[in-house]
C-alpha positions in Angstrom: 85.2 -89.5 -61.9 85.8 -93.1 -62.3 87.5 -92.8 -65.6 89.7 -90.2 -64.2 91.3 -92.3 -61.3 93.1 -94.5 -63.7 94.5 -91.6 -65.7 95.7 -89.7 -62.7 97.5 -92.7 -61.2 99.1 -93.6 -64.6 100.4 -90.2 -65.2 101.9 -90.1 -61.5 103.5 -93.7 -62.0 105.3 -92.3 -65.5 106.7 -89.2 -63.6 107.5 -90.9 -60.5 109.7 -93.4 -62.5 111.4 -90.7 -64.4 112.1 -88.6 -61.5 113.7 -91.7 -59.5 115.7 -93.1 -62.4 116.8 -89.6 -64.2 117.1 -87.5 -61.1 117.3 -88.8 -57.5 119.4 -92.0 -58.0 121.9 -90.6 -60.4 122.6 -87.4 -58.2 123.3 -89.5 -55.1 125.7 -91.8 -57.4 127.3 -88.8 -59.1 127.5 -86.4 -56.5 127.8 -88.1 -53.0 130.2 -90.9 -53.6 133.3 -90.3 -51.7 136.0 -92.0 -53.7 138.9 -90.8 -51.5 137.7 -91.5 -48.0 135.3 -94.3 -48.8 131.5 -94.5 -48.5 129.7 -91.1 -49.0 130.2 -87.5 -48.4 128.6 -86.3 -45.2 127.1 -83.3 -46.9 126.4 -81.0 -50.0 125.1 -77.4 -48.9 122.2 -75.8 -50.5 124.3 -74.4 -53.3 125.6 -77.7 -54.7 129.3 -77.5 -52.6 130.6 -80.7 -51.4 131.6 -80.1 -47.6 134.5 -82.4 -47.6 135.3 -82.3 -43.9 131.8 -82.7 -43.0 130.8 -85.6 -40.4 129.0 -88.7 -41.7 125.7 -89.2 -40.3 124.4 -92.5 -39.5 120.8 -91.7 -40.3 122.2 -90.4 -43.8 124.3 -93.5 -44.4 121.2 -95.9 -43.2 118.9 -94.1 -45.5 121.3 -94.4 -48.6 121.5 -98.0 -47.8 117.7 -98.4 -47.7 116.7 -96.2 -50.7 119.1 -98.1 -53.1 118.3 -101.6 -52.0 114.7 -100.7 -52.3 114.9 -99.0 -55.5 117.0 -102.1 -56.5 114.1 -104.3 -55.7 111.6 -102.4 -57.9 114.0 -101.5 -60.9 116.6 -104.2 -60.9 119.3 -102.1 -62.2 122.8 -103.3 -61.3 124.4 -100.0 -60.5 121.8 -99.8 -57.5 122.8 -102.8 -56.1 126.6 -101.8 -56.3 125.8 -98.6 -54.8 123.8 -100.3 -51.9 126.5 -102.7 -51.4 129.1 -99.7 -51.2 126.8 -98.5 -48.1 126.6 -101.9 -46.8 130.5 -102.3 -46.6 131.1 -98.8 -45.2 128.5 -99.4 -42.5 129.8 -102.7 -41.5 133.4 -101.3 -41.5 132.8 -98.0 -39.6 129.4 -97.4 -37.9 129.1 -100.6 -36.0 130.7 -100.5 -32.4 132.6 -103.7 -32.0 133.1 -103.3 -28.2 129.5 -102.6 -27.0 127.1 -103.3 -29.9 125.0 -101.1 -31.8 125.9 -98.4 -34.3 127.5 -94.9 -33.9 125.5 -91.7 -34.2 128.0 -90.2 -36.4 131.8 -90.6 -37.8 134.2 -87.9 -38.5 134.9 -87.4 -42.3 137.7 -90.0 -42.3 135.5 -92.6 -40.8 136.5 -92.7 -37.0 133.8 -92.6 -34.2 132.7 -89.1 -33.6 129.4 -89.0 -31.6 129.1 -92.6 -30.1 125.7 -92.1 -28.3 123.4 -95.0 -29.2 120.3 -93.2 -30.3 117.3 -95.7 -30.6 116.0 -93.9 -33.7 119.5 -94.4 -35.5 119.4 -98.2 -34.6 116.0 -98.6 -35.9 116.9 -97.1 -39.2 120.0 -99.5 -39.6 117.3 -102.4 -39.1 115.3 -100.9 -41.7 118.2 -100.6 -44.3 119.9 -103.9 -43.4 116.6 -106.1 -43.6 115.8 -104.3 -47.0 119.4 -104.9 -48.2 118.9 -108.7 -47.2 115.5 -108.9 -49.0 117.6 -107.3 -52.4 120.6 -109.3 -52.2 120.0 -112.3 -49.9 123.2 -111.4 -47.8 122.8 -113.3 -44.6 125.0 -111.0 -42.6 122.9 -108.0 -42.9 119.8 -109.8 -41.8 121.9 -111.3 -38.7 123.0 -107.6 -37.9 119.6 -106.4 -38.1 118.1 -109.1 -35.7 121.1 -108.2 -33.4 120.2 -104.5 -33.4 116.4 -105.6 -32.6 117.6 -107.4 -29.7 119.5 -104.6 -28.4 116.7 -102.3 -28.7 114.5 -104.6 -26.8 117.2 -105.3 -24.2 118.0 -101.7 -23.5 115.3 -99.4 -24.9 112.0 -101.2 -24.2 110.0 -100.0 -21.4 108.6 -103.0 -19.6 106.7 -101.3 -16.8 105.1 -98.6 -19.1 105.5 -99.9 -22.6 107.1 -97.9 -25.6 110.8 -97.2 -26.0 113.1 -94.9 -24.5 115.2 -92.2 -26.6 118.8 -92.8 -26.2 122.0 -94.1 -24.3 125.7 -93.6 -24.0 127.7 -95.8 -26.0 127.8 -98.2 -23.2 124.0 -98.1 -23.2 123.9 -96.2 -19.8 121.6 -93.3 -19.3 122.1 -90.2 -21.1 121.2 -86.5 -20.2 120.7 -85.1 -23.6 118.0 -87.4 -25.1 117.1 -85.3 -28.4 117.5 -86.1 -31.8 118.3 -82.5 -32.6 118.2 -79.1 -30.9 114.6 -78.4 -31.9 113.2 -81.4 -30.1 112.0 -81.8 -26.6 114.3 -83.4 -24.0 111.9 -86.1 -23.1 112.2 -89.9 -22.6 109.8 -90.9 -25.5 108.9 -89.6 -28.6 106.3 -90.2 -31.5 109.2 -89.8 -33.9 111.5 -92.6 -32.7 108.5 -94.9 -32.2 107.4 -94.1 -35.6 110.6 -95.5 -37.0 110.8 -98.4 -34.9 107.4 -99.4 -36.2 108.7 -98.8 -39.7 111.9 -100.8 -38.7 110.2 -103.8 -37.4 107.6 -104.0 -40.2 110.4 -104.3 -42.8 112.5 -106.8 -40.3 109.2 -109.0 -40.3 109.0 -109.3 -43.9 112.1 -111.0 -43.9 112.2 -112.7 -40.4 108.8 -113.5 -39.1 109.9 -114.0 -35.5 107.3 -114.4 -32.8 108.8 -111.8 -30.4 109.2 -109.3 -33.3 105.5 -109.8 -34.0 104.5 -109.2 -30.2 106.6 -106.1 -30.2 105.1 -104.8 -33.6 101.8 -105.4 -32.4 102.7 -103.2 -29.2 103.7 -100.4 -31.3 100.6 -100.4 -33.2 98.7 -100.3 -29.9 100.9 -97.6 -28.7 100.0 -95.3 -31.5 96.2 -96.0 -31.5 95.9 -96.0 -27.7 98.6 -93.3 -26.7 100.4 -91.4 -29.5 97.1 -90.4 -31.8 95.2 -87.7 -29.9 91.6 -89.1 -29.5 90.3 -85.4 -29.8 92.1 -84.1 -32.7 93.5 -87.4 -34.3 96.9 -85.3 -34.8 100.0 -87.3 -33.2 101.3 -86.2 -29.9 104.8 -85.7 -30.2 106.7 -85.8 -26.9 106.1 -88.0 -23.6 107.5 -88.6 -20.3 108.2 -92.2 -19.1 104.8 -92.7 -18.2 103.1 -91.4 -21.4 102.2 -88.2 -20.2 102.3 -85.8 -23.1 104.8 -83.0 -23.1 104.1 -80.8 -26.2 101.4 -79.2 -28.1 103.1 -79.0 -31.6 101.2 -80.6 -34.5 103.6 -81.9 -37.1 101.5 -82.3 -40.6 104.2 -84.5 -42.4 104.5 -86.7 -39.4 100.7 -87.0 -39.2 100.3 -87.9 -42.8 103.5 -90.1 -42.8 102.1 -92.3 -39.7 98.7 -92.8 -41.5 100.2 -94.9 -44.0 103.1 -96.6 -42.3 100.5 -97.8 -39.6 98.5 -99.5 -42.3 101.7 -101.1 -43.8 102.9 -102.4 -40.3 99.1 -103.7 -39.8 99.3 -105.7 -43.0 102.8 -107.3 -42.8 102.2 -110.1 -40.4 100.2 -112.2 -43.1 96.5 -111.0 -42.1 95.8 -108.3 -44.5 92.1 -109.1 -44.5 91.8 -108.1 -41.3 92.6 -104.5 -41.9 90.4 -104.1 -44.8 87.0 -102.5 -44.4 87.1 -100.1 -41.6 86.4 -99.9 -37.9 84.6 -103.3 -37.5 88.2 -104.8 -38.1 90.7 -105.7 -35.2 94.5 -105.9 -35.6 96.6 -107.2 -32.6 93.6 -105.9 -30.2 93.4 -102.5 -31.9 90.1 -101.6 -33.4 89.8 -100.0 -37.0 93.5 -99.5 -37.7 92.2 -98.2 -41.3 89.6 -96.0 -39.8 92.6 -94.7 -37.5 94.5 -94.1 -40.6 91.8 -92.1 -42.3 91.2 -90.0 -39.3 94.9 -89.0 -39.0 95.1 -88.3 -42.7 92.1 -86.1 -42.3 93.8 -84.1 -39.5 96.7 -83.7 -41.3 94.9 -81.9 -44.3 94.4 -79.1 -41.6 97.8 -78.1 -42.9 97.0 -77.9 -46.8 97.9 -74.8 -48.5 95.6 -73.8 -51.6 98.5 -74.7 -54.1 98.0 -78.4 -52.7 101.3 -78.3 -50.7 101.4 -79.3 -47.0 102.7 -76.7 -44.5 105.0 -77.9 -41.8 103.7 -77.4 -38.4 102.0 -75.6 -35.7 102.1 -74.8 -32.1 99.0 -73.0 -30.9 100.4 -72.9 -27.4 103.2 -70.8 -28.5 101.4 -68.8 -31.3 103.4 -70.6 -33.8 102.7 -71.6 -37.5 105.6 -72.7 -39.8 104.1 -72.4 -43.2 107.4 -73.6 -45.0 107.0 -76.5 -47.3 109.5 -79.2 -46.5 110.9 -81.7 -49.1 110.0 -84.6 -47.0 106.5 -83.3 -46.0 105.6 -83.1 -49.2 106.9 -86.6 -50.1 104.8 -88.1 -47.5 101.9 -86.2 -48.4 101.7 -88.0 -51.7 101.9 -91.4 -50.2 99.3 -90.8 -47.2 96.8 -89.1 -49.7 97.4 -92.2 -52.0 97.1 -94.5 -49.1 93.7 -92.9 -48.0 92.5 -93.1 -51.4 93.0 -96.8 -51.4 91.5 -97.3 -48.0 88.2 -95.2 -48.6 87.7 -95.3 -52.2 87.1 -91.5 -52.3 88.9 -90.1 -55.4 89.3 -86.8 -53.8 92.4 -88.1 -52.0 94.0 -89.4 -55.4 93.6 -85.9 -56.5 95.2 -84.4 -53.4 98.0 -86.8 -54.1 98.2 -85.7 -57.8 98.3 -82.1 -56.9 100.9 -82.4 -54.1 103.3 -84.4 -56.4 102.7 -81.6 -59.2 103.7 -78.9 -56.4 106.7 -81.0 -55.9 108.0 -81.2 -59.5 107.3 -77.4 -60.1 109.0 -76.1 -56.9 111.0 -78.6 -55.1 112.9 -80.5 -57.7 115.9 -78.9 -58.6 115.5 -79.2 -62.5 118.9 -77.4 -63.2 121.3 -79.4 -60.8 119.5 -82.4 -59.5 117.9 -83.6 -56.4 115.2 -81.5 -54.6 115.6 -78.4 -52.5 115.3 -78.6 -48.7 112.4 -76.4 -48.8 110.2 -73.6 -50.1 109.7 -70.7 -47.7 106.6 -69.3 -46.6 106.9 -66.3 -48.9 107.6 -68.7 -51.8 111.2 -68.5 -52.1 113.7 -71.5 -52.5 115.6 -72.3 -49.4 119.1 -72.4 -50.3 120.7 -72.0 -46.9 119.9 -75.8 -45.9 121.5 -78.8 -47.2 120.8 -80.4 -50.5 122.4 -83.6 -49.0 123.5 -84.0 -45.4 122.8 -85.4 -41.8 119.0 -85.2 -42.5 118.7 -84.5 -46.0 118.8 -88.0 -47.6 117.5 -90.1 -50.6 114.7 -91.6 -48.3 111.7 -89.6 -48.5 111.8 -89.0 -52.2 113.0 -92.2 -53.3 110.2 -94.1 -51.2 107.5 -91.6 -52.5 108.5 -92.8 -56.1 108.6 -96.4 -55.2 105.1 -96.2 -53.4 103.5 -94.4 -56.6 105.0 -97.2 -58.6 103.6 -100.1 -56.4 100.1 -98.8 -55.8 97.0 -99.8 -57.9 
């Protein structure tokens, strides 16, 4: 098996570079650039039609900025930086709230504020994107704005009594009745999803701005996952909580499980002490025992959702008798990275084989070889889902771009 390991990874690297440079990045430049109204279109439907009047989402635009900035760092193609700069300029001109601070949730198709709530998940993605753009370009204003968003999150969202972060606020940073990211979510004050992407954002920001307060808050987020969010019995992530961290959901999200398993390792290694997270449960990071061991347990729990073809099912809710067997694009992308990470942590080549199988599933089923980019999902019956977007508020170049970059960067 030892001789097979480098070969599998080498094959994945060749395919990942091809996918990134010949499919994902060119499609987003060619199809999503809005030359009439600026920035990028808000939506392309599952059949490939541009929806010209679709709202422009903050999540979409932040993820475009992150994707092209991160891809430029790896590939150094000037057109990637040009596209990242386009995203940065549009975000600065339209998404930032000059009166109350922070960024808007969405804009109209012509760039006017539409939904002005301050969703912390969204603020975090702008930190993630702007800090990466700064790393790629050296642009100081992007870093300054990312730092400003960090301070706003800490001022308004951080729960000083119970720890963790509250979900959402009005434009003026007041209380808001509907805290949800989307209609499918529970209306609770704290969620795994928001904490995961604050963790991701703070990790990225710390790379370019190693501030002591940021380090302290990043440590707190790692502890929140290890001690509150990861279920001690199942090693799945609990998804929804009240203000005092009481669990409010029995849903298991296999995609978030596997995504968190590697993002936690990334967060633990960033503050300059990676040797303290190598080797398993005997190590300590920020007072949390065994981040690597925790990550492997989460990854193992996620494999409960593995299908025979190497793909990963979406989610289950035993309390409701619900099992969603669709294969969503982002879940498969995160499975590849999470399984690669588990292989590197454990040395067990079966994880690498699982990563390779998940990538094969993506290339055979989710990549749209005729029209470009990826489909939203493959349904449980094996048919392609064309009802959901090819690009839109949630369908962005972030998960698949990041998967390709992680494959290229891992040894």
